[in-house]
C-alpha positions as CSV (number, residue, x, y, z in Angstrom):
1,M,-57.4,36.1,-108.1
2,T,-58.3,38.0,-105.3
3,N,-56.4,41.1,-103.8
4,T,-55.9,38.7,-100.5
5,M,-53.9,36.3,-102.3
6,T,-51.7,38.6,-104.1
7,R,-50.1,39.5,-101.3
8,L,-49.9,36.4,-99.9
9,T,-47.4,36.0,-103.1
10,A,-46.1,39.7,-101.6
11,G,-45.9,38.4,-97.6
12,M,-42.8,37.4,-96.7
13,L,-40.0,35.2,-98.5
14,A,-36.6,35.8,-96.7
15,A,-36.9,39.3,-95.1
16,T,-32.5,39.3,-94.6
17,A,-30.8,42.5,-94.1
18,I,-27.5,43.2,-93.3
19,T,-25.7,45.9,-93.8
20,A,-25.6,49.0,-95.7
21,A,-23.3,50.0,-98.3
22,G,-21.0,52.5,-96.9
23,V,-21.2,51.2,-93.2
24,A,-20.1,48.1,-92.0
25,A,-19.3,45.1,-93.5
26,A,-21.7,42.8,-96.0
27,S,-19.7,40.3,-97.3
28,A,-17.2,38.5,-98.6
29,G,-15.1,36.4,-101.0
30,A,-18.1,36.4,-104.4
31,F,-19.7,39.6,-102.9
32,E,-19.8,43.3,-103.3
33,R,-18.0,45.1,-100.9
34,P,-19.0,47.9,-98.9
35,A,-19.1,50.8,-99.5
36,T,-16.5,52.6,-97.4
37,E,-14.3,49.3,-98.5
38,R,-14.1,50.7,-102.4
39,K,-12.2,53.6,-103.6
40,A,-12.1,56.5,-102.1
41,G,-13.4,58.8,-104.9
42,A,-16.8,56.7,-105.9
43,V,-17.1,56.6,-102.3
44,A,-16.7,60.1,-102.2
45,Q,-18.7,60.8,-105.4
46,Q,-21.7,58.4,-104.4
47,S,-21.4,59.9,-100.5
48,A,-22.5,63.7,-101.9
49,A,-25.6,62.0,-103.7
50,R,-26.8,59.4,-101.2
51,G,-30.1,60.7,-100.0
52,H,-30.7,63.7,-102.6
53,L,-34.4,64.6,-102.8
54,V,-35.0,64.2,-106.7
55,S,-38.6,65.5,-106.4
56,A,-41.8,65.2,-104.3
57,T,-45.2,64.7,-104.9
58,H,-49.1,64.8,-103.2
59,L,-50.7,62.2,-103.1
60,T,-53.6,62.0,-100.1
61,T,-54.9,64.5,-97.4
62,M,-57.3,62.7,-94.9
63,S,-59.1,63.8,-92.5
64,A,-58.7,61.7,-89.0
65,D,-62.5,60.6,-89.7
66,R,-60.6,59.6,-93.4
67,V,-57.7,57.6,-92.2
68,R,-60.1,55.8,-89.5
69,T,-62.1,54.7,-92.1
70,W,-60.0,53.8,-94.5
71,L,-57.5,51.8,-92.4
72,A,-60.6,50.0,-91.1
73,S,-61.7,49.0,-94.3
74,D,-58.4,46.9,-94.6
75,D,-58.5,45.8,-91.1
76,F,-55.7,48.1,-89.4
77,D,-56.5,49.0,-85.4
78,T,-57.9,52.5,-85.8
79,A,-57.0,52.7,-81.4
80,S,-54.4,55.0,-82.2
81,V,-55.4,57.5,-85.2
82,R,-55.4,61.3,-83.6
83,H,-54.4,62.8,-86.5
84,G,-55.4,63.0,-90.0
85,V,-52.6,62.7,-92.1
86,D,-50.6,64.0,-95.8
87,T,-48.9,61.7,-98.2
88,Y,-46.3,61.8,-100.2
89,R,-44.1,59.9,-103.4
90,L,-40.1,61.3,-102.5
91,V,-37.8,60.4,-105.2
92,Y,-34.3,60.3,-104.0
93,R,-30.4,59.0,-104.4
94,T,-29.0,56.3,-103.5
95,V,-27.1,53.2,-104.4
96,D,-27.9,50.0,-106.2
97,T,-26.2,46.5,-105.7
98,R,-22.8,47.6,-107.3
99,G,-22.3,50.5,-104.9
100,R,-23.6,52.3,-108.7
101,A,-25.4,55.8,-108.1
102,T,-29.6,55.4,-108.5
103,T,-32.6,56.4,-107.7
104,A,-35.6,55.1,-105.4
105,T,-39.2,55.9,-104.8
106,G,-40.8,55.8,-101.3
107,L,-43.5,57.4,-99.1
108,V,-43.7,59.4,-96.5
109,A,-46.5,60.2,-94.3
110,L,-47.1,62.9,-92.5
111,P,-49.6,63.7,-89.7
112,R,-52.3,67.3,-90.1
113,S,-51.3,67.7,-86.5
114,R,-49.5,71.6,-85.0
115,D,-46.1,69.2,-84.1
116,R,-43.4,71.4,-86.4
117,R,-40.9,68.9,-84.7
118,L,-41.5,64.9,-85.1
119,A,-40.0,61.8,-84.0
120,T,-39.7,59.2,-87.1
121,V,-40.4,55.4,-87.6
122,S,-39.2,54.1,-90.7
123,Y,-41.7,51.2,-92.2
124,T,-39.9,48.0,-94.1
125,H,-42.8,46.5,-95.7
126,G,-42.9,42.8,-97.2
127,T,-42.2,40.6,-100.2
128,M,-43.3,42.1,-104.2
129,S,-42.3,42.0,-107.0
130,Y,-44.4,44.2,-109.4
131,K,-43.6,47.3,-109.1
132,P,-46.7,48.9,-108.9
133,D,-47.9,47.6,-105.7
134,A,-44.7,49.5,-103.2
135,P,-46.3,51.6,-100.9
136,S,-46.0,55.1,-103.0
137,K,-47.8,54.1,-105.6
138,T,-50.8,51.3,-104.9
139,K,-54.1,52.6,-104.2
140,E,-55.0,49.7,-101.8
141,V,-54.2,50.1,-98.3
142,W,-52.1,47.1,-97.5
143,G,-48.9,48.6,-98.9
144,P,-48.8,52.3,-96.8
145,G,-51.4,51.5,-94.4
146,A,-48.5,50.7,-91.5
147,A,-46.7,53.7,-92.4
148,V,-49.6,55.9,-92.4
149,T,-51.2,54.6,-88.7
150,Y,-47.6,55.5,-87.6
151,A,-48.1,59.3,-89.0
152,A,-52.2,59.3,-87.9
153,A,-50.8,58.7,-84.4
154,G,-48.0,61.5,-84.7
155,F,-44.8,60.1,-86.2
156,A,-43.4,61.5,-89.4
157,A,-43.3,57.6,-90.9
158,V,-41.0,56.8,-94.0
159,A,-41.3,53.7,-96.2
160,P,-39.2,52.9,-99.4
161,D,-40.3,51.5,-101.8
162,Y,-36.7,49.7,-101.6
163,L,-34.2,49.1,-105.3
164,G,-36.1,48.9,-108.5
165,L,-40.3,49.1,-106.7
166,G,-42.7,51.8,-107.1
167,E,-41.2,54.3,-109.6
168,G,-37.6,53.4,-108.9
169,P,-35.2,51.9,-112.1
170,G,-34.7,48.3,-113.2
171,V,-34.9,44.8,-111.3
172,H,-35.7,44.9,-107.6
173,P,-32.9,43.0,-105.9
174,W,-35.2,41.2,-103.2
175,K,-33.9,39.8,-100.3
176,D,-30.4,42.0,-101.2
177,V,-30.2,42.9,-97.7
178,P,-27.0,45.3,-98.0
179,S,-29.8,47.5,-100.7
180,E,-32.5,46.7,-98.6
181,T,-30.5,48.9,-96.3
182,S,-28.9,51.3,-98.1
183,A,-32.4,52.5,-99.3
184,S,-33.7,52.7,-96.2
185,L,-31.0,54.8,-94.7
186,D,-31.7,57.0,-97.9
187,M,-35.0,57.3,-97.5
188,L,-34.2,59.0,-94.3
189,R,-31.9,61.1,-95.7
190,A,-34.5,62.3,-98.1
191,A,-37.3,62.5,-95.8
192,R,-35.0,64.9,-94.2
193,H,-35.0,67.1,-96.7
194,F,-38.6,67.3,-97.2
195,A,-39.6,67.8,-94.4
196,P,-38.9,71.4,-94.3
197,R,-41.2,71.7,-97.2
198,A,-44.0,70.8,-95.2
199,G,-43.1,73.0,-92.7
200,R,-41.5,70.1,-90.3
201,A,-38.5,69.0,-89.4
202,L,-37.4,65.8,-88.6
203,D,-35.9,66.3,-84.8
204,G,-33.2,62.9,-85.4
205,R,-34.9,60.2,-83.3
206,V,-35.8,57.0,-85.7
207,F,-38.3,53.9,-84.8
208,V,-37.4,51.0,-86.1
209,T,-40.1,48.7,-87.7
210,G,-40.9,46.5,-90.5
211,F,-42.6,43.1,-92.0
212,S,-42.0,40.1,-93.3
213,Q,-38.6,41.0,-95.8
214,G,-38.7,44.1,-93.9
215,A,-38.5,42.5,-91.1
216,S,-34.5,42.3,-91.6
217,S,-34.4,45.5,-93.4
218,A,-35.2,47.1,-90.2
219,L,-32.9,45.1,-88.2
220,G,-29.8,46.0,-90.8
221,L,-30.9,49.5,-90.4
222,A,-30.5,50.1,-87.0
223,R,-27.5,48.0,-87.0
224,V,-26.5,50.7,-89.9
225,L,-27.6,53.5,-87.4
226,Q,-26.7,52.8,-83.7
227,G,-23.5,52.1,-86.0
228,G,-23.1,56.3,-86.3
229,A,-24.1,56.0,-90.5
230,D,-26.1,59.3,-90.2
231,P,-25.3,61.8,-87.3
232,H,-28.6,63.5,-87.5
233,F,-30.4,60.4,-86.4
234,R,-30.3,58.5,-82.5
235,L,-32.0,55.3,-82.7
236,R,-34.2,55.2,-80.3
237,A,-36.0,51.0,-80.1
238,V,-36.7,48.3,-82.9
239,A,-39.4,46.1,-83.1
240,P,-39.8,43.7,-86.5
241,I,-43.1,41.5,-87.2
242,S,-42.5,38.3,-88.8
243,G,-39.3,38.0,-90.1
244,G,-37.7,35.4,-92.2
245,Y,-34.1,36.0,-90.2
246,D,-32.7,32.5,-90.0
247,F,-33.3,31.2,-93.8
248,R,-30.8,28.4,-94.3
249,G,-31.2,27.3,-90.6
250,A,-35.7,27.4,-89.9
251,E,-36.6,28.2,-93.5
252,L,-35.4,26.0,-95.8
253,P,-35.3,23.4,-93.8
254,A,-39.5,24.1,-94.0
255,L,-39.5,24.9,-97.3
256,L,-38.3,21.4,-98.0
257,S,-40.4,20.0,-95.7
258,G,-43.5,20.7,-96.5
259,E,-43.8,22.9,-93.9
260,L,-45.2,25.7,-96.0
261,P,-48.2,25.6,-98.6
262,A,-46.6,24.1,-101.1
263,K,-47.1,27.0,-103.9
264,L,-45.5,29.8,-101.8
265,S,-42.6,27.6,-101.7
266,V,-42.8,27.8,-105.2
267,V,-43.5,31.1,-105.5
268,Y,-40.5,32.2,-103.0
269,T,-38.1,29.9,-104.8
270,S,-38.6,31.0,-107.6
271,Y,-37.8,34.6,-106.2
272,L,-34.9,33.8,-104.5
273,L,-33.1,31.9,-107.2
274,T,-33.6,34.7,-110.1
275,S,-33.2,37.6,-107.4
276,W,-30.0,36.2,-106.1
277,N,-28.1,35.1,-109.2
278,R,-28.9,38.2,-111.0
279,I,-27.2,39.4,-107.9
280,H,-24.4,37.3,-107.0
281,G,-24.1,35.2,-110.4
282,G,-22.7,32.0,-110.3
283,I,-26.0,30.0,-108.8
284,Y,-27.3,28.6,-112.5
285,T,-26.2,30.3,-116.3
286,T,-29.6,29.6,-117.9
287,P,-32.6,29.0,-116.7
288,S,-33.0,25.7,-117.3
289,E,-29.7,24.2,-115.5
290,L,-32.4,24.7,-112.1
291,F,-36.1,25.1,-113.9
292,R,-38.4,22.4,-115.7
293,K,-39.8,23.5,-119.0
294,P,-41.4,25.5,-119.5
295,Y,-41.0,27.2,-116.5
296,A,-37.6,27.9,-117.5
297,D,-38.6,30.2,-120.3
298,R,-40.6,32.6,-117.8
299,V,-39.5,32.4,-114.3
300,E,-37.1,35.3,-114.6
301,K,-39.5,37.6,-116.8
302,Y,-42.2,37.2,-113.2
303,F,-39.9,39.0,-111.5
304,D,-38.3,41.5,-113.6
305,G,-41.5,43.8,-111.4
306,T,-43.7,44.1,-114.6
307,T,-45.7,41.1,-113.8
308,P,-48.8,41.7,-111.8
309,G,-48.7,39.3,-108.4
310,A,-51.2,37.1,-110.0
311,V,-50.4,36.4,-113.0
312,M,-46.8,35.1,-111.7
313,F,-48.8,33.0,-109.1
314,D,-51.2,31.3,-111.6
315,G,-48.3,31.0,-114.5
316,L,-46.1,28.8,-111.7
317,P,-46.7,25.4,-111.0
318,N,-48.4,24.3,-107.2
319,K,-45.2,21.9,-105.9
320,L,-41.5,22.0,-105.7
321,S,-40.6,19.2,-107.7
322,D,-42.7,20.6,-110.9
323,L,-40.9,23.8,-110.5
324,L,-37.1,22.5,-109.5
325,T,-34.7,19.8,-111.9
326,P,-33.0,17.3,-109.8
327,R,-30.0,19.9,-110.2
328,G,-32.1,22.7,-108.1
329,L,-33.6,21.2,-106.0
330,A,-30.2,19.9,-104.2
331,V,-29.3,23.4,-104.6
332,L,-31.4,24.3,-101.6
333,R,-31.1,21.0,-100.1
334,H,-27.0,21.4,-99.7
335,P,-26.4,24.8,-100.4
336,S,-23.0,25.5,-101.8
337,G,-20.3,28.4,-103.3
338,T,-22.3,31.3,-104.3
339,F,-25.5,29.9,-102.9
340,A,-24.4,28.9,-99.5
341,E,-21.6,32.5,-99.3
342,A,-25.0,34.3,-99.6
343,L,-27.6,32.5,-97.1
344,R,-24.6,32.9,-94.7
345,V,-24.5,36.9,-95.1
346,D,-28.8,36.7,-95.0
347,A,-28.4,35.5,-90.9
348,E,-25.5,38.0,-89.6
349,V,-28.8,40.6,-89.6
350,C,-29.1,38.7,-86.0
351,T,-25.2,37.5,-85.7
352,A,-22.9,39.8,-86.1
353,W,-24.5,43.2,-84.8
354,T,-25.1,43.3,-80.5
355,P,-28.4,45.9,-80.6
356,R,-27.7,48.8,-77.7
357,I,-31.4,50.0,-78.1
358,P,-34.2,48.5,-77.1
359,V,-35.8,45.5,-79.2
360,R,-39.2,43.8,-79.2
361,L,-39.4,41.0,-82.0
362,Y,-42.4,39.7,-82.9
363,K,-44.0,36.5,-83.9
364,M,-47.6,34.5,-84.0
365,A,-48.2,31.4,-83.8
366,G,-48.7,29.2,-86.4
367,D,-47.2,31.4,-89.2
368,E,-47.1,30.0,-92.6
369,Q,-45.1,31.5,-94.2
370,A,-41.8,33.3,-91.4
371,V,-41.8,29.8,-89.7
372,T,-41.6,31.3,-85.9
373,A,-38.1,29.6,-85.2
374,N,-36.9,32.1,-87.7
375,T,-37.7,34.6,-84.7
376,D,-36.8,32.2,-81.7
377,H,-33.3,31.6,-83.2
378,C,-32.8,35.5,-83.7
379,A,-33.5,35.7,-80.5
380,T,-30.9,33.1,-78.9
381,E,-28.7,34.8,-81.3
382,F,-28.8,38.0,-79.3
383,R,-29.0,36.3,-76.0
384,D,-25.7,34.7,-76.5
385,R,-24.6,38.0,-77.1
386,G,-25.6,39.4,-73.7
387,V,-28.4,40.4,-75.1
388,T,-32.0,39.5,-73.9
389,V,-34.7,40.1,-76.8
390,P,-38.4,39.6,-75.9
391,V,-40.5,38.0,-78.3
392,V,-43.9,39.5,-78.3
393,E,-46.0,36.5,-79.0
394,L,-49.3,38.3,-81.8
395,G,-52.0,35.4,-80.7
396,D,-54.3,34.9,-83.1
397,R,-55.1,37.6,-85.7
398,L,-55.8,36.4,-89.1
399,Y,-56.3,38.6,-92.3
400,G,-57.8,36.5,-96.0
401,G,-57.0,33.3,-93.7
402,S,-53.1,34.1,-93.2
403,R,-52.1,34.0,-89.9
404,H,-48.9,35.5,-91.6
405,L,-50.5,38.6,-93.1
406,G,-52.4,39.3,-89.6
407,S,-48.9,39.7,-87.8
408,N,-49.2,42.7,-89.7
409,L,-51.7,43.9,-88.5
410,A,-51.5,42.7,-85.0
411,G,-48.1,44.0,-84.7
412,T,-48.6,47.2,-85.8
413,A,-51.1,48.3,-83.7
414,R,-48.8,47.2,-80.2
415,I,-45.8,48.5,-81.7
416,V,-47.4,52.3,-82.5
417,R,-48.5,52.1,-78.6
418,W,-44.8,51.3,-78.1
419,F,-43.4,53.4,-80.0
420,G,-45.4,56.3,-78.5
421,E,-44.3,55.6,-75.1
422,L,-41.0,55.5,-75.7
423,S,-40.5,58.8,-77.8
């Protein structure tokens, strides 16, 4: 399989983000409560450690010319490059899906400029299932390319790997926006602690963006920063790209109707059901309840972080009817119980807060992974809350034949200019 095809499986599924543990309401009923609603002793213990920098490893140094060549090799726009860049992998303390102490990793990219005080861009990446594909670990351009773009334009760029990816322990809780948000917030804190080691300081201004899965993670981070999650950070703007914000109302119907490519629907459905069953329980007791053989015996292994994307992609069937039992299809068509509640929480990224900062939503017509109804529905929800959010159409940029992946390139090129105008 080509790297491009691997990235197609790492493009989107359902970007969701609500709030981080420790700030706003995450869910109710069958779900874990956020940290602020847990016992005070546990919260105090967690908050003392969250964002603590465990280690920092210098990864690369690139001149401005080298940055241009490196970005262009994977079709990233280079017009905004003004500086060389240093990149670092941070290991930091955060909390898992149950609020327990753990560690995570992420990438920091700093401009090789004379500016000592820097505004920060947080970039949250799209779906991936293999630990080494994370921004702080991969040797390819795609994963860290956006972060390096922002750093080369003069920002401090912060790109969390999320829980369970990169060098983080355990299995990635995919599509669990509370942990995506808490990992992103704590990565910002770790970057703030790290910056003086590189002779810099983060001045508190934060611009937030993300692609695909990371689009909703970006909205989740913006939500908690606006809510005062950390007094050091001042949210300035948020600009997510091609998110799956309304999974129940837009993404699932498209998946079931055949609007999305059949193989990608298989991949995303497999990841969704196995991940949410790990996180929340109640979706299945054994995989064979929802997955047909021989896939029932291997599907959880495919998404435990140790299976390369190409192996996972080739090992799954080509259509949903070959993957799912009748009960599995019914779970998607008629959500109930734990699954329905998870979908409700998933949609809160656009339904449960009112932005008070500039927001732009970016999409590309014909997106074959995050159908554009997701973005339209999100803009409508914000409008119903009294906020008119511009929806920016990104044209027809392709990457490896994919409009979805192309939107990351086109969106990053536009957003770095917009953030520069606002900074």
